[in-house]
N, C-alpha and C positions, 0 to 999 in steps of 0.2 A: 411191423409188417406194413407194407404198402396197402392201399385200398384194394380189396378183393375185386375180382370180376363181378360186375353188377349187371344183372338182367332185371329190367323193370317190366311189370305187368300192370298196365293201367286200363281204364275203361271209359268208353264214351258216356256211360251212365251207370247207375247202380244195378246190381243183379243181372249182369250180362255174361257171367262165367269166368271172371278173373281168377277166383280161387281155384276153380276146377282146372284151368290152364296152368296155373302156378304149380299145382300138385302133379300134373303130368310132367312138367319140367323137372320137379324134384326126383321123379322116378328115373329120369335119364341123366341126371347130374348127381350121382350118389356122393354123399358126404358134404353136400352144400348146405348152407343155412338159409333161413327165410326171415324176412322182416315184414310185418303187417303195419301199415301206417293208418292211423285213425285220426282224422281231424275232428276235434270236438268244438262245441260252441257253448258259451254260457247263455242258457235260456233262449238262444236264437233258433234252436231246432224246431220250435213250435210245440214242444212237449213240456210236460211238467219237468222242471230241472232235476227233480229227484227220480224221475222215471227214465230220463234219457240214459242211454247205455254207458256213456263215458263222462257226462258233465261232472259227476261227483269225483272223478279222478283228475280233473284239470286243476292246475295250480300255477304258481308264478314261473315254474320251469317245466319243460317237457318231461314226460314220464316215459322211461324205457324199462320194460319188464323183459327179463331174459330167463331162459331155462324152462324145463318142463314143469316144474312146480309153479312157476309164475305165469305160464302161458297155456297150459293144457286145460281146456274146459270143453268137455264133450259137446260136439255139435257146432262149435265155433270154428272160424277160419283157422285160427292158430292150432287147434287140435288136428284139423285136417292136414296141416303142414307136417306135423309130427307123424301122423299116420301114413303119409306119403313118403316118409323117409328122411325128413330134414334132420341134420345132425345137431342143430340148435335152432331155436325160434326166439325172435325178439319182437316185442310189440311196442310200437311208438304211439303214444297218446299225446296229442299236442293241439294247441290252438293254431290258427293260421300263422301268427307271428312267431311261433315256436318251432315250426317244421324244420327250418334250416338247422338250428342248433340240435334238435332231436334226431334228425337223420344222421348227422355227423357223429353223434354219440352212439347211436345204434350201430353204425358201420364200424366204429372203433372197437366194438365188442366182438365183431366177426373174426373167427379164427380159421375158417375154411378158405380154400382158394377162390370160392365163388359164393355169391348170395343172390337170392331172388327176392325182389322187393315188390309188394303189392301196393299200388296207389298211384296217383297222378302228381300231386303237388311236390313230392320230394325231388322229382327229376329237374326242377328248376335250380336246385342247389348242389347237386352232385353229378358227376359224369356217369352216364350209363353206357355200358359197352353194347347193349342191345336193349331196345324198348319196344314192346309190342302192345298195341291198343286193342282191346277186346270190345266187340259190339255184337248185336243181334241183327239179323237181316231186316226184320220187320220193325225195328225200333230206330227212328230217326233222331231221337233226343240226344243232345250232347251237353253235358254239364260244363260249367264255366272252366273248371280245372282241366278238362279234356280239350277244350277249344284252345287254351294257351299252349298246349304241347303237342297236338296232333301232328303238326308239321315236322316234329323231331322224331316221330315214330320210325322204327326200323321196319315194322310190318304192322298190318291190320289183320286180326283174327276174327272171323265170323263164327261165333260159338254155336249157332244152331245150323240146321241143314241148308238153309237158304244161301245163295250166293248172288242174288240179284242186285247187289249194291256195287257201286264203283268205288275205287280207292282214290282218296284225295291225292292229287299231285303225283301220281305214279308210284305211290308207296306200295310195296309188294302186298298182295292180298291172299290170305289163306282161309279156307273154310274148315269145318269140322272134319271132313273126309280127307283133308290135306295135312292133318296133324303131323304125320311123319315128315312131310316136306318142310313144314315150319320148323320142326326140330333140327332138320339138316341145315336149313337156312341159318338158324342160330349158331350151330356148331361151326359152319363155314365162316360166319362173321367174326367168331371169336378166335379163329386161327390166323 
C-alpha cells in the first residue's frame, strides 16, 4: 500500500488542544488510524530519568507500539484516540535523531486510507496532505519544533474562544467556533 493520506496536528506549544482537535477529526474520518509521536530525551528533560514518562523506553532504535493492548492507557492521549473512533493507534517513542526512522516505521503499519498524526517534528520527514497548527489566543509561546514548520501549515487553529491573533503569512485561521469550517477546509484540500 502506498502512504496513506496524512493529516498532521501540531502545536505552537504544549497543552494547547492538539489531542482534542485530533479526536474531533477522528470522529469525521471514520476508520482512520492515529499516530502519537513522543520525542524523548535521555536525562535532558530536567526530571529524574526514572520519573520521566518515556526515558525508560528509549533505546538504540525508535519504539513503535501498535494496537489497543499496547496503546490504550486510560487518560492518555492514545486512549482518547481509541475512544474517538480510531481503527488503530500507533505510538512512536523516539529521540530527535530517531524521529525519521520511527515515523516511517509507524506509517508502514497503517492499513487504513488515512492517518492522523499528532506532533511537529515528524513533518520534516514525511509528506503531509494537510497540517494544522494548534495554539491558544492568549499564549504567544512557540517551541522550537513549531518555529521550524509553521510556514508549512495548511491552517492555524485557535483552540480557545479568542481570535485576537493574526495568522502568519496569510495561513488560514480558524477558531473553536469555526471547527466545522476547518473540517470542511480539510475535506476540500484532500479532494
